[in-house]
KEROMAR-144980 format. One record per residue: x, y, z of N, C-alpha, C, O, CB in turn. Coordinates in steps of 0.1 Angstrom, whole numbers. Glycine has a CB too. Layout:
<pts>
@n.u X; n.v Y; n.w Z; ca.u X; ca.v Y; ca.w Z; c.u X; c.v Y; c.w Z; o.u X; o.v Y; o.w Z; cb.u X; cb.v Y; cb.w Z
...
</pts>
This chain:
<pts>
@n.u 182; n.v 165; n.w -41; ca.u 168; ca.v 159; ca.w -40; c.u 166; c.v 148; c.w -57; o.u 161; o.v 136; o.w -57; cb.u 154; cb.v 177; cb.w -40
@n.u 171; n.v 154; n.w -66; ca.u 169; ca.v 143; ca.w -78; c.u 175; c.v 130; c.w -74; o.u 166; o.v 122; o.w -71; cb.u 176; cb.v 147; cb.w -94
@n.u 189; n.v 127; n.w -72; ca.u 194; ca.v 118; ca.w -66; c.u 186; c.v 109; c.w -59; o.u 183; o.v 99; o.w -64; cb.u 202; cb.v 122; cb.w -59
@n.u 181; n.v 115; n.w -43; ca.u 173; ca.v 109; ca.w -35; c.u 158; c.v 101; c.w -44; o.u 153; o.v 90; o.w -41; cb.u 169; cb.v 121; cb.w -24
@n.u 153; n.v 109; n.w -53; ca.u 139; ca.v 105; ca.w -63; c.u 145; c.v 90; c.w -70; o.u 141; o.v 78; o.w -70; cb.u 135; cb.v 120; cb.w -80
@n.u 155; n.v 94; n.w -75; ca.u 162; ca.v 82; ca.w -84; c.u 166; c.v 67; c.w -78; o.u 164; o.v 55; o.w -83; cb.u 176; cb.v 88; cb.w -88
@n.u 171; n.v 72; n.w -61; ca.u 176; ca.v 64; ca.w -54; c.u 166; c.v 55; c.w -51; o.u 168; o.v 42; o.w -52; cb.u 182; cb.v 68; cb.w -44
@n.u 150; n.v 62; n.w -46; ca.u 141; ca.v 57; ca.w -42; c.u 136; c.v 50; c.w -51; o.u 132; o.v 39; o.w -47; cb.u 134; cb.v 65; cb.w -37
@n.u 133; n.v 53; n.w -65; ca.u 127; ca.v 45; ca.w -74; c.u 134; c.v 33; c.w -75; o.u 126; o.v 23; o.w -75; cb.u 128; cb.v 51; cb.w -87
@n.u 150; n.v 31; n.w -75; ca.u 158; ca.v 19; ca.w -73; c.u 152; c.v 11; c.w -64; o.u 147; o.v 0; o.w -68; cb.u 171; cb.v 22; cb.w -68
@n.u 151; n.v 15; n.w -52; ca.u 148; ca.v 7; ca.w -39; c.u 134; c.v 0; c.w -44; o.u 133; o.v -12; o.w -45; cb.u 147; cb.v 18; cb.w -24
@n.u 123; n.v 8; n.w -47; ca.u 111; ca.v 4; ca.w -53; c.u 109; c.v -10; c.w -62; o.u 101; o.v -20; o.w -61; cb.u 108; cb.v 14; cb.w -60
@n.u 121; n.v -4; n.w -74; ca.u 120; ca.v -17; ca.w -82; c.u 127; c.v -29; c.w -76; o.u 123; o.v -39; o.w -81; cb.u 126; cb.v -15; cb.w -97
@n.u 135; n.v -30; n.w -68; ca.u 147; ca.v -40; ca.w -65; c.u 135; c.v -47; c.w -56; o.u 134; o.v -59; o.w -57; cb.u 163; cb.v -33; cb.w -57
@n.u 126; n.v -39; n.w -46; ca.u 119; ca.v -48; ca.w -38; c.u 107; c.v -52; c.w -46; o.u 101; o.v -61; o.w -41; cb.u 115; cb.v -43; cb.w -24
@n.u 103; n.v -48; n.w -54; ca.u 90; ca.v -51; ca.w -63; c.u 96; c.v -64; c.w -69; o.u 89; o.v -74; o.w -67; cb.u 85; cb.v -37; cb.w -77
@n.u 109; n.v -65; n.w -75; ca.u 113; ca.v -77; ca.w -82; c.u 113; c.v -88; c.w -67; o.u 108; o.v -99; o.w -66; cb.u 132; cb.v -74; cb.w -92
@n.u 118; n.v -83; n.w -60; ca.u 121; ca.v -95; ca.w -48; c.u 106; c.v -100; c.w -43; o.u 104; o.v -112; o.w -43; cb.u 131; cb.v -89; cb.w -32
@n.u 100; n.v -93; n.w -41; ca.u 84; ca.v -92; ca.w -35; c.u 77; c.v -101; c.w -46; o.u 70; o.v -110; o.w -43; cb.u 77; cb.v -73; cb.w -35
@n.u 79; n.v -99; n.w -55; ca.u 76; ca.v -106; ca.w -70; c.u 77; c.v -121; c.w -66; o.u 68; o.v -129; o.w -65; cb.u 88; cb.v -102; cb.w -83
@n.u 92; n.v -125; n.w -63; ca.u 97; ca.v -138; ca.w -65; c.u 94; c.v -145; c.w -53; o.u 93; o.v -157; o.w -54; cb.u 111; cb.v -139; cb.w -70
@n.u 94; n.v -138; n.w -42; ca.u 89; ca.v -146; ca.w -27; c.u 75; c.v -149; c.w -25; o.u 71; o.v -156; o.w -16; cb.u 94; cb.v -139; cb.w -14
@n.u 68; n.v -143; n.w -32; ca.u 52; ca.v -140; ca.w -30; c.u 47; c.v -155; c.w -27; o.u 40; o.v -157; o.w -17; cb.u 44; cb.v -131; cb.w -44
@n.u 50; n.v -163; n.w -35; ca.u 47; ca.v -178; ca.w -32; c.u 51; c.v -184; c.w -21; o.u 45; o.v -194; o.w -17; cb.u 51; cb.v -186; cb.w -42
@n.u 63; n.v -178; n.w -15; ca.u 72; ca.v -186; ca.w -7; c.u 62; c.v -179; c.w 9; o.u 58; o.v -186; o.w 18; cb.u 94; cb.v -182; cb.w -10
@n.u 60; n.v -170; n.w 7; ca.u 55; ca.v -163; ca.w 22; c.u 38; c.v -164; c.w 20; o.u 31; o.v -163; o.w 31; cb.u 62; cb.v -143; cb.w 23
@n.u 31; n.v -166; n.w 9; ca.u 16; ca.v -172; ca.w 8; c.u 15; c.v -180; c.w -2; o.u 12; o.v -178; o.w -13; cb.u 4; cb.v -162; cb.w 5
@n.u 19; n.v -193; n.w 5; ca.u 17; ca.v -202; ca.w -1; c.u 3; c.v -206; c.w -11; o.u -7; o.v -207; o.w -4; cb.u 18; cb.v -209; cb.w 8
@n.u 1; n.v -207; n.w -23; ca.u -13; ca.v -205; ca.w -29; c.u -20; c.v -218; c.w -24; o.u -12; o.v -228; o.w -22; cb.u -13; cb.v -203; cb.w -46
@n.u -35; n.v -219; n.w -22; ca.u -42; ca.v -230; ca.w -22; c.u -44; c.v -237; c.w -31; o.u -46; o.v -249; o.w -27; cb.u -50; cb.v -230; cb.w -19
@n.u -45; n.v -234; n.w -45; ca.u -41; ca.v -241; ca.w -58; c.u -41; c.v -232; c.w -68; o.u -45; o.v -221; o.w -65; cb.u -49; cb.v -252; cb.w -62
@n.u -36; n.v -234; n.w -79; ca.u -32; ca.v -228; ca.w -90; c.u -43; c.v -222; c.w -100; o.u -51; o.v -231; o.w -104; cb.u -23; cb.v -237; cb.w -96
@n.u -45; n.v -210; n.w -105; ca.u -55; ca.v -208; ca.w -112; c.u -53; c.v -218; c.w -127; o.u -43; o.v -225; o.w -131; cb.u -56; cb.v -193; cb.w -112
@n.u -66; n.v -215; n.w -134; ca.u -63; ca.v -224; ca.w -147; c.u -54; c.v -219; c.w -157; o.u -54; o.v -207; o.w -158; cb.u -75; cb.v -225; cb.w -154
@n.u -45; n.v -226; n.w -166; ca.u -35; ca.v -221; ca.w -175; c.u -42; c.v -207; c.w -183; o.u -36; o.v -197; o.w -185; cb.u -31; cb.v -234; cb.w -186
@n.u -55; n.v -209; n.w -186; ca.u -61; ca.v -199; ca.w -194; c.u -64; c.v -183; c.w -186; o.u -69; o.v -174; o.w -193; cb.u -74; cb.v -205; cb.w -200
@n.u -61; n.v -181; n.w -173; ca.u -63; ca.v -173; ca.w -161; c.u -49; c.v -168; c.w -159; o.u -48; o.v -158; o.w -153; cb.u -69; cb.v -181; cb.w -148
@n.u -37; n.v -174; n.w -162; ca.u -24; ca.v -172; ca.w -156; c.u -20; c.v -156; c.w -159; o.u -16; o.v -149; o.w -150; cb.u -13; cb.v -183; cb.w -162
@n.u -20; n.v -151; n.w -173; ca.u -17; ca.v -139; ca.w -175; c.u -23; c.v -128; c.w -166; o.u -16; o.v -118; o.w -164; cb.u -20; cb.v -138; cb.w -187
@n.u -38; n.v -129; n.w -160; ca.u -44; ca.v -120; ca.w -154; c.u -38; c.v -123; c.w -139; o.u -35; o.v -113; o.w -132; cb.u -60; cb.v -120; cb.w -157
@n.u -36; n.v -132; n.w -135; ca.u -29; ca.v -133; ca.w -120; c.u -17; c.v -131; c.w -121; o.u -13; o.v -129; o.w -110; cb.u -29; cb.v -145; cb.w -114
@n.u -9; n.v -131; n.w -130; ca.u 7; ca.v -130; ca.w -135; c.u 8; c.v -116; c.w -131; o.u 15; o.v -112; o.w -121; cb.u 12; cb.v -134; cb.w -153
@n.u 0; n.v -106; n.w -141; ca.u -4; ca.v -93; ca.w -140; c.u -5; c.v -85; c.w -125; o.u 1; o.v -76; o.w -121; cb.u -16; cb.v -92; cb.w -147
@n.u -16; n.v -93; n.w -117; ca.u -17; ca.v -90; ca.w -108; c.u -7; c.v -88; c.w -97; o.u -6; o.v -78; o.w -89; cb.u -24; cb.v -96; cb.w -107
@n.u 2; n.v -102; n.w -98; ca.u 13; ca.v -104; ca.w -88; c.u 24; c.v -93; c.w -89; o.u 29; o.v -88; o.w -79; cb.u 21; cb.v -119; cb.w -90
@n.u 26; n.v -89; n.w -103; ca.u 35; ca.v -79; ca.w -109; c.u 30; c.v -63; c.w -104; o.u 39; o.v -55; o.w -103; cb.u 35; cb.v -81; cb.w -125
@n.u 16; n.v -60; n.w -101; ca.u 14; ca.v -49; ca.w -101; c.u 15; c.v -50; c.w -83; o.u 22; o.v -42; o.w -77; cb.u 0; cb.v -45; cb.w -111
@n.u 10; n.v -58; n.w -78; ca.u 9; ca.v -59; ca.w -63; c.u 23; c.v -57; c.w -57; o.u 25; o.v -48; o.w -49; cb.u 3; cb.v -73; cb.w -58
@n.u 32; n.v -65; n.w -61; ca.u 48; ca.v -63; ca.w -61; c.u 55; c.v -49; c.w -61; o.u 63; o.v -43; o.w -53; cb.u 54; cb.v -70; cb.w -74
@n.u 48; n.v -44; n.w -75; ca.u 53; ca.v -30; ca.w -75; c.u 46; c.v -21; c.w -69; o.u 52; o.v -10; o.w -68; cb.u 54; cb.v -26; cb.w -86
@n.u 37; n.v -22; n.w -65; ca.u 29; ca.v -13; ca.w -55; c.u 40; c.v -14; c.w -39; o.u 46; o.v -6; o.w -33; cb.u 9; cb.v -21; cb.w -54
@n.u 39; n.v -26; n.w -37; ca.u 46; ca.v -28; ca.w -25; c.u 62; c.v -20; c.w -24; o.u 67; o.v -14; o.w -14; cb.u 46; cb.v -43; cb.w -24
@n.u 67; n.v -22; n.w -33; ca.u 80; ca.v -13; ca.w -37; c.u 78; c.v -1; c.w -37; o.u 87; o.v 6; o.w -32; cb.u 87; cb.v -14; cb.w -49
@n.u 69; n.v 5; n.w -40; ca.u 69; ca.v 19; ca.w -41; c.u 62; c.v 21; c.w -26; o.u 65; o.v 33; o.w -22; cb.u 59; cb.v 25; cb.w -55
@n.u 56; n.v 17; n.w -18; ca.u 50; ca.v 17; ca.w -7; c.u 61; c.v 21; c.w 4; o.u 61; o.v 30; o.w 13; cb.u 44; cb.v 3; cb.w -5
@n.u 71; n.v 10; n.w 1; ca.u 84; ca.v 11; ca.w 11; c.u 91; c.v 21; c.w 10; o.u 95; o.v 28; o.w 19; cb.u 94; cb.v 2; cb.w 9
@n.u 92; n.v 24; n.w -4; ca.u 104; ca.v 38; ca.w -8; c.u 93; c.v 48; c.w -2; o.u 99; o.v 57; o.w 5; cb.u 109; cb.v 42; cb.w -29
@n.u 79; n.v 49; n.w -2; ca.u 72; ca.v 60; ca.w 1; c.u 76; c.v 64; c.w 20; o.u 76; o.v 75; o.w 25; cb.u 56; cb.v 56; cb.w -4
@n.u 78; n.v 50; n.w 26; ca.u 80; ca.v 52; ca.w 39; c.u 94; c.v 56; c.w 41; o.u 98; o.v 63; o.w 50; cb.u 76; cb.v 40; cb.w 47
@n.u 100; n.v 52; n.w 32; ca.u 117; ca.v 56; ca.w 35; c.u 116; c.v 73; c.w 31; o.u 119; o.v 80; o.w 41; cb.u 132; cb.v 46; cb.w 23
@n.u 113; n.v 79; n.w 23; ca.u 112; ca.v 90; ca.w 19; c.u 104; c.v 100; c.w 29; o.u 108; o.v 111; o.w 30; cb.u 107; cb.v 89; cb.w 8
@n.u 92; n.v 94; n.w 36; ca.u 86; ca.v 100; ca.w 45; c.u 99; c.v 106; c.w 58; o.u 100; o.v 117; o.w 64; cb.u 73; cb.v 90; cb.w 49
@n.u 107; n.v 93; n.w 60; ca.u 116; ca.v 90; ca.w 71; c.u 123; c.v 105; c.w 66; o.u 122; o.v 115; o.w 72; cb.u 126; cb.v 73; cb.w 70
@n.u 127; n.v 103; n.w 58; ca.u 140; ca.v 116; ca.w 52; c.u 132; c.v 129; c.w 54; o.u 139; o.v 137; o.w 60; cb.u 146; cb.v 116; cb.w 32
@n.u 119; n.v 132; n.w 51; ca.u 119; ca.v 145; ca.w 49; c.u 105; c.v 151; c.w 56; o.u 99; o.v 161; o.w 53; cb.u 120; cb.v 146; cb.w 33
@n.u 101; n.v 142; n.w 67; ca.u 89; ca.v 146; ca.w 77; c.u 91; c.v 162; c.w 85; o.u 83; o.v 171; o.w 86; cb.u 89; cb.v 134; cb.w 90
@n.u 106; n.v 161; n.w 90; ca.u 111; ca.v 172; ca.w 95; c.u 112; c.v 188; c.w 87; o.u 113; o.v 199; o.w 92; cb.u 122; cb.v 166; cb.w 99
@n.u 112; n.v 184; n.w 73; ca.u 109; ca.v 195; ca.w 62; c.u 98; c.v 200; c.w 59; o.u 98; o.v 212; o.w 56; cb.u 111; cb.v 191; cb.w 51
@n.u 88; n.v 195; n.w 60; ca.u 72; ca.v 199; ca.w 63; c.u 68; c.v 209; c.w 69; o.u 72; o.v 210; o.w 80; cb.u 65; cb.v 191; cb.w 70
@n.u 59; n.v 220; n.w 65; ca.u 55; ca.v 232; ca.w 72; c.u 47; c.v 223; c.w 85; o.u 41; o.v 213; o.w 86; cb.u 45; cb.v 245; cb.w 61
@n.u 52; n.v 233; n.w 93; ca.u 43; ca.v 227; ca.w 105; c.u 29; c.v 226; c.w 109; o.u 23; o.v 217; o.w 116; cb.u 46; cb.v 232; cb.w 116
@n.u 22; n.v 238; n.w 102; ca.u 9; ca.v 234; ca.w 98; c.u -2; c.v 227; c.w 91; o.u -14; o.v 230; o.w 91; cb.u 9; cb.v 236; cb.w 98
@n.u 6; n.v 217; n.w 85; ca.u -1; ca.v 208; ca.w 79; c.u 7; c.v 195; c.w 79; o.u 4; o.v 186; o.w 71; cb.u -4; cb.v 213; cb.w 65
@n.u 17; n.v 193; n.w 89; ca.u 23; ca.v 179; ca.w 92; c.u 14; c.v 168; c.w 97; o.u 19; o.v 157; o.w 96; cb.u 33; cb.v 180; cb.w 102
@n.u 2; n.v 169; n.w 101; ca.u -7; ca.v 163; ca.w 103; c.u -14; c.v 157; c.w 94; o.u -16; o.v 145; o.w 94; cb.u -11; cb.v 168; cb.w 108
@n.u -18; n.v 165; n.w 85; ca.u -27; ca.v 159; ca.w 74; c.u -16; c.v 156; c.w 66; o.u -20; o.v 146; o.w 60; cb.u -39; cb.v 168; cb.w 67
@n.u -6; n.v 159; n.w 63; ca.u 3; ca.v 150; ca.w 57; c.u 7; c.v 137; c.w 59; o.u 9; o.v 129; o.w 50; cb.u 13; cb.v 155; cb.w 58
@n.u 7; n.v 136; n.w 72; ca.u 11; ca.v 122; ca.w 77; c.u -1; c.v 114; c.w 78; o.u 3; o.v 102; o.w 81; cb.u 17; cb.v 123; cb.w 92
@n.u -12; n.v 115; n.w 76; ca.u -26; ca.v 111; ca.w 75; c.u -25; c.v 106; c.w 61; o.u -26; o.v 94; o.w 58; cb.u -38; cb.v 123; cb.w 78
@n.u -24; n.v 115; n.w 52; ca.u -24; ca.v 110; ca.w 35; c.u -12; c.v 101; c.w 32; o.u -12; o.v 95; o.w 22; cb.u -23; cb.v 125; cb.w 23
@n.u 0; n.v 101; n.w 42; ca.u 12; ca.v 94; ca.w 38; c.u 6; c.v 81; c.w 41; o.u 5; o.v 71; o.w 33; cb.u 26; cb.v 98; cb.w 46
@n.u 2; n.v 81; n.w 55; ca.u -2; ca.v 67; ca.w 58; c.u -14; c.v 60; c.w 54; o.u -18; o.v 49; o.w 57; cb.u -4; cb.v 65; cb.w 71
@n.u -19; n.v 68; n.w 45; ca.u -32; ca.v 61; ca.w 36; c.u -26; c.v 59; c.w 23; o.u -31; o.v 50; o.w 17; cb.u -47; cb.v 71; cb.w 33
@n.u -16; n.v 65; n.w 18; ca.u -8; ca.v 60; ca.w 7; c.u 0; c.v 46; c.w 10; o.u -1; o.v 38; o.w 2; cb.u 2; cb.v 72; cb.w 2
@n.u 6; n.v 44; n.w 22; ca.u 13; ca.v 34; ca.w 27; c.u 4; c.v 25; c.w 25; o.u 6; o.v 15; o.w 19; cb.u 19; cb.v 35; cb.w 39
@n.u -8; n.v 26; n.w 31; ca.u -18; ca.v 12; ca.w 33; c.u -24; c.v 5; c.w 20; o.u -27; o.v -6; o.w 17; cb.u -32; cb.v 18; cb.w 43
@n.u -26; n.v 18; n.w 12; ca.u -31; ca.v 11; ca.w -2; c.u -19; c.v 10; c.w -13; o.u -22; o.v 8; o.w -25; cb.u -43; cb.v 20; cb.w -10
@n.u -7; n.v 11; n.w -10; ca.u 1; ca.v 6; ca.w -16; c.u 10; c.v -6; c.w -12; o.u 10; o.v -17; o.w -18; cb.u 6; cb.v 16; cb.w -18
@n.u 18; n.v -4; n.w 1; ca.u 26; ca.v -19; ca.w 4; c.u 16; c.v -31; c.w 10; o.u 18; o.v -43; o.w 9; cb.u 39; cb.v -16; cb.w 16
@n.u 5; n.v -26; n.w 15; ca.u 0; ca.v -38; ca.w 22; c.u -14; c.v -46; c.w 16; o.u -21; o.v -54; o.w 21; cb.u -3; cb.v -32; cb.w 37
@n.u -16; n.v -39; n.w 1; ca.u -22; ca.v -45; ca.w -8; c.u -17; c.v -59; c.w -11; o.u -25; o.v -68; o.w -11; cb.u -23; cb.v -38; cb.w -18
@n.u -5; n.v -60; n.w -14; ca.u 5; ca.v -74; ca.w -16; c.u 1; c.v -82; c.w -2; o.u -2; o.v -94; o.w -4; cb.u 26; cb.v -69; cb.w -15
@n.u 0; n.v -80; n.w 7; ca.u -5; ca.v -88; ca.w 22; c.u -22; c.v -92; c.w 18; o.u -26; o.v -103; o.w 18; cb.u -5; cb.v -74; cb.w 40
@n.u -27; n.v -83; n.w 16; ca.u -41; ca.v -83; ca.w 11; c.u -45; c.v -97; c.w 4; o.u -52; o.v -107; o.w 7; cb.u -43; cb.v -70; cb.w 2
@n.u -37; n.v -95; n.w -7; ca.u -40; ca.v -106; ca.w -16; c.u -34; c.v -118; c.w -16; o.u -39; o.v -128; o.w -21; cb.u -39; cb.v -101; cb.w -29
@n.u -19; n.v -118; n.w -7; ca.u -14; ca.v -129; ca.w -8; c.u -24; c.v -137; c.w 4; o.u -26; o.v -149; o.w 2; cb.u 2; cb.v -129; cb.w -6
@n.u -30; n.v -131; n.w 15; ca.u -38; ca.v -141; ca.w 23; c.u -49; c.v -142; c.w 16; o.u -56; o.v -152; o.w 21; cb.u -42; cb.v -136; cb.w 37
@n.u -55; n.v -138; n.w 5; ca.u -68; ca.v -145; ca.w -1; c.u -61; c.v -159; c.w -9; o.u -67; o.v -170; o.w -8; cb.u -78; cb.v -133; cb.w -15
@n.u -46; n.v -156; n.w -18; ca.u -40; ca.v -163; ca.w -26; c.u -38; c.v -176; c.w -15; o.u -39; o.v -186; o.w -21; cb.u -27; cb.v -156; cb.w -32
@n.u -36; n.v -176; n.w 0; ca.u -29; ca.v -185; ca.w 5; c.u -41; c.v -192; c.w 14; o.u -38; o.v -200; o.w 23; cb.u -15; cb.v -178; cb.w 12
@n.u -57; n.v -190; n.w 12; ca.u -68; ca.v -197; ca.w 16; c.u -79; c.v -189; c.w 22; o.u -89; o.v -194; o.w 26; cb.u -63; cb.v -207; cb.w 24
@n.u -75; n.v -175; n.w 23; ca.u -85; ca.v -166; ca.w 27; c.u -98; c.v -163; c.w 17; o.u -101; o.v -153; o.w 11; cb.u -78; cb.v -153; cb.w 29
@n.u -105; n.v -179; n.w 16; ca.u -116; ca.v -174; ca.w 5; c.u -124; c.v -188; c.w 12; o.u -118; o.v -195; o.w 20; cb.u -111; cb.v -173; cb.w -16
@n.u -135; n.v -189; n.w 8; ca.u -144; ca.v -196; ca.w 14; c.u -137; c.v -210; c.w 12; o.u -128; o.v -210; o.w 4; cb.u -159; cb.v -194; cb.w 9
@n.u -142; n.v -224; n.w 20; ca.u -148; ca.v -223; ca.w 28; c.u -140; c.v -219; c.w 43; o.u -142; o.v -223; o.w 54; cb.u -154; cb.v -234; cb.w 28
@n.u -131; n.v -211; n.w 38; ca.u -120; ca.v -208; ca.w 54; c.u -126; c.v -195; c.w 57; o.u -121; o.v -184; o.w 54; cb.u -100; cb.v -206; cb.w 52
@n.u -139; n.v -198; n.w 65; ca.u -148; ca.v -181; ca.w 68; c.u -139; c.v -174; c.w 75; o.u -136; o.v -162; o.w 73; cb.u -165; cb.v -180; cb.w 79
@n.u -131; n.v -184; n.w 86; ca.u -125; ca.v -175; ca.w 98; c.u -114; c.v -164; c.w 92; o.u -112; o.v -153; o.w 95; cb.u -118; cb.v -185; cb.w 111
@n.u -107; n.v -171; n.w 84; ca.u -95; ca.v -160; ca.w 77; c.u -100; c.v -154; c.w 73; o.u -98; o.v -142; o.w 77; cb.u -86; cb.v -161; cb.w 68
@n.u -111; n.v -156; n.w 58; ca.u -118; ca.v -144; ca.w 52; c.u -121; c.v -132; c.w 58; o.u -117; o.v -121; o.w 56; cb.u -129; cb.v -147; cb.w 49
@n.u -130; n.v -137; n.w 66; ca.u -134; ca.v -125; ca.w 77; c.u -122; c.v -116; c.w 84; o.u -124; o.v -105; o.w 87; cb.u -142; cb.v -131; cb.w 89
@n.u -112; n.v -124; n.w 86; ca.u -101; ca.v -116; ca.w 94; c.u -93; c.v -107; c.w 82; o.u -88; o.v -96; o.w 85; cb.u -89; cb.v -128; cb.w 103
@n.u -93; n.v -114; n.w 68; ca.u -86; ca.v -106; ca.w 59; c.u -94; c.v -93; c.w 56; o.u -89; o.v -81; o.w 55; cb.u -84; cb.v -113; cb.w 48
@n.u -108; n.v -98; n.w 55; ca.u -116; ca.v -86; ca.w 52; c.u -118; c.v -72; c.w 60; o.u -118; o.v -61; o.w 56; cb.u -128; cb.v -91; cb.w 52
@n.u -118; n.v -78; n.w 74; ca.u -120; ca.v -69; ca.w 81; c.u -106; c.v -60; c.w 86; o.u -107; o.v -49; o.w 90; cb.u -127; cb.v -76; cb.w 90
@n.u -94; n.v -67; n.w 85; ca.u -80; ca.v -63; ca.w 88; c.u -77; c.v -51; c.w 77; o.u -68; o.v -43; o.w 79; cb.u -69; cb.v -77; cb.w 85
@n.u -86; n.v -50; n.w 63; ca.u -82; ca.v -44; ca.w 53; c.u -91; c.v -33; c.w 50; o.u -88; o.v -21; o.w 49; cb.u -81; cb.v -52; cb.w 43
@n.u -106; n.v -39; n.w 47; ca.u -116; ca.v -34; ca.w 42; c.u -119; c.v -21; c.w 52; o.u -119; o.v -9; o.w 47; cb.u -127; cb.v -44; cb.w 41
@n.u -122; n.v -25; n.w 66; ca.u -128; ca.v -16; ca.w 73; c.u -116; c.v -1; c.w 77; o.u -118; o.v 11; o.w 77; cb.u -133; cb.v -26; cb.w 87
@n.u -107; n.v -6; n.w 79; ca.u -96; ca.v 5; ca.w 76; c.u -100; c.v 17; c.w 64; o.u -101; o.v 30; o.w 64; cb.u -81; cb.v -5; cb.w 69
@n.u -104; n.v 8; n.w 53; ca.u -103; ca.v 17; ca.w 39; c.u -116; c.v 27; c.w 44; o.u -115; o.v 39; o.w 43; cb.u -107; cb.v 6; cb.w 22
@n.u -126; n.v 21; n.w 48; ca.u -137; ca.v 30; ca.w 53; c.u -135; c.v 43; c.w 61; o.u -140; o.v 54; o.w 58; cb.u -146; cb.v 23; cb.w 60
@n.u -125; n.v 39; n.w 73; ca.u -121; ca.v 48; ca.w 80; c.u -115; c.v 61; c.w 73; o.u -120; o.v 72; o.w 73; cb.u -112; cb.v 41; cb.w 88
@n.u -101; n.v 54; n.w 64; ca.u -94; ca.v 64; ca.w 55; c.u -102; c.v 72; c.w 50; o.u -97; o.v 84; o.w 48; cb.u -87; cb.v 59; cb.w 45
@n.u -116; n.v 69; n.w 45; ca.u -124; ca.v 79; ca.w 36; c.u -128; c.v 90; c.w 47; o.u -124; o.v 102; o.w 45; cb.u -137; cb.v 71; cb.w 29
@n.u -135; n.v 85; n.w 56; ca.u -136; ca.v 97; ca.w 62; c.u -124; c.v 105; c.w 68; o.u -125; o.v 117; o.w 70; cb.u -143; cb.v 95; cb.w 71
@n.u -112; n.v 97; n.w 70; ca.u -100; ca.v 107; ca.w 74; c.u -97; c.v 115; c.w 68; o.u -94; o.v 126; o.w 72; cb.u -88; cb.v 104; cb.w 77
@n.u -98; n.v 112; n.w 52; ca.u -97; ca.v 119; ca.w 40; c.u -103; c.v 131; c.w 40; o.u -98; o.v 142; o.w 38; cb.u -101; cb.v 113; cb.w 31
@n.u -117; n.v 129; n.w 42; ca.u -126; ca.v 143; ca.w 45; c.u -119; c.v 152; c.w 55; o.u -117; o.v 164; o.w 53; cb.u -142; cb.v 140; cb.w 51
@n.u -115; n.v 147; n.w 66; ca.u -110; ca.v 156; ca.w 77; c.u -98; c.v 164; c.w 73; o.u -97; o.v 176; o.w 74; cb.u -107; cb.v 148; cb.w 90
@n.u -88; n.v 155; n.w 65; ca.u -75; ca.v 161; ca.w 57; c.u -79; c.v 173; c.w 47; o.u -73; o.v 183; o.w 44; cb.u -69; cb.v 150; cb.w 47
@n.u -91; n.v 168; n.w 44; ca.u -91; ca.v 180; ca.w 32; c.u -97; c.v 192; c.w 37; o.u -93; o.v 203; o.w 35; cb.u -98; cb.v 177; cb.w 18
@n.u -106; n.v 189; n.w 44; ca.u -110; ca.v 202; ca.w 52; c.u -100; c.v 210; c.w 64; o.u -102; o.v 222; o.w 66; cb.u -121; cb.v 197; cb.w 60
@n.u -91; n.v 205; n.w 69; ca.u -78; ca.v 209; ca.w 75; c.u -71; c.v 219; c.w 63; o.u -72; o.v 231; o.w 65; cb.u -67; cb.v 194; cb.w 78
@n.u -66; n.v 213; n.w 52; ca.u -56; ca.v 217; ca.w 44; c.u -66; c.v 230; c.w 34; o.u -62; o.v 240; o.w 28; cb.u -49; cb.v 203; cb.w 36
@n.u -76; n.v 225; n.w 34; ca.u -82; ca.v 239; ca.w 27; c.u -82; c.v 251; c.w 39; o.u -81; o.v 262; o.w 35; cb.u -99; cb.v 236; cb.w 22
@n.u -84; n.v 247; n.w 54; ca.u -81; ca.v 257; ca.w 64; c.u -72; c.v 265; c.w 60; o.u -72; o.v 276; o.w 54; cb.u -78; cb.v 252; cb.w 75
@n.u -62; n.v 259; n.w 65; ca.u -43; ca.v 264; ca.w 62; c.u -42; c.v 273; c.w 49; o.u -35; o.v 283; o.w 48; cb.u -30; cb.v 249; cb.w 58
@n.u -50; n.v 268; n.w 38; ca.u -48; ca.v 275; ca.w 24; c.u -55; c.v 285; c.w 25; o.u -48; o.v 295; o.w 22; cb.u -52; cb.v 268; cb.w 11
@n.u -68; n.v 288; n.w 29; ca.u -79; ca.v 299; ca.w 33; c.u -70; c.v 310; c.w 41; o.u -71; o.v 322; o.w 37; cb.u -93; cb.v 292; cb.w 43
@n.u -61; n.v 305; n.w 54; ca.u -52; ca.v 315; ca.w 63; c.u -41; c.v 320; c.w 52; o.u -38; o.v 332; o.w 53; cb.u -45; cb.v 307; cb.w 78
@n.u -36; n.v 315; n.w 46; ca.u -23; ca.v 318; ca.w 43; c.u -25; c.v 324; c.w 27; o.u -17; o.v 324; o.w 18; cb.u -13; cb.v 304; cb.w 44
@n.u -38; n.v 329; n.w 26; ca.u -44; ca.v 334; ca.w 12; c.u -45; c.v 352; c.w 17; o.u -49; o.v 360; o.w 8; cb.u -62; cb.v 324; cb.w 8
</pts>
């Protein structure tokens, strides 16, 4: 188990480095920020790339361990896992779309990006409420 965690951490770091260096090839920026803002955007780029690597490592972990989860809570854990992947791996894409033109006056791409990411976040808040109630029921049943 410990070897798997170390291997997944290595995968996450390698993906983070790769994604950091290819982000401007995948999502070419409309313009560069002023030099005074570069540290903030550099930090955001590193943070998004690291989150992407962690999200993909999480997908691999889920694929390796799903069948080992207790059947009573598999559905709830799967929903939580989906949410974790959404909030980690896909944030890189969200910020990349903004950098490559999903900003005013490109209202169409901005609306697409915002609906694609923000509406599911609201739905996930509701799903999280459902998952919590389901996990509490299973916990109370096993007490």
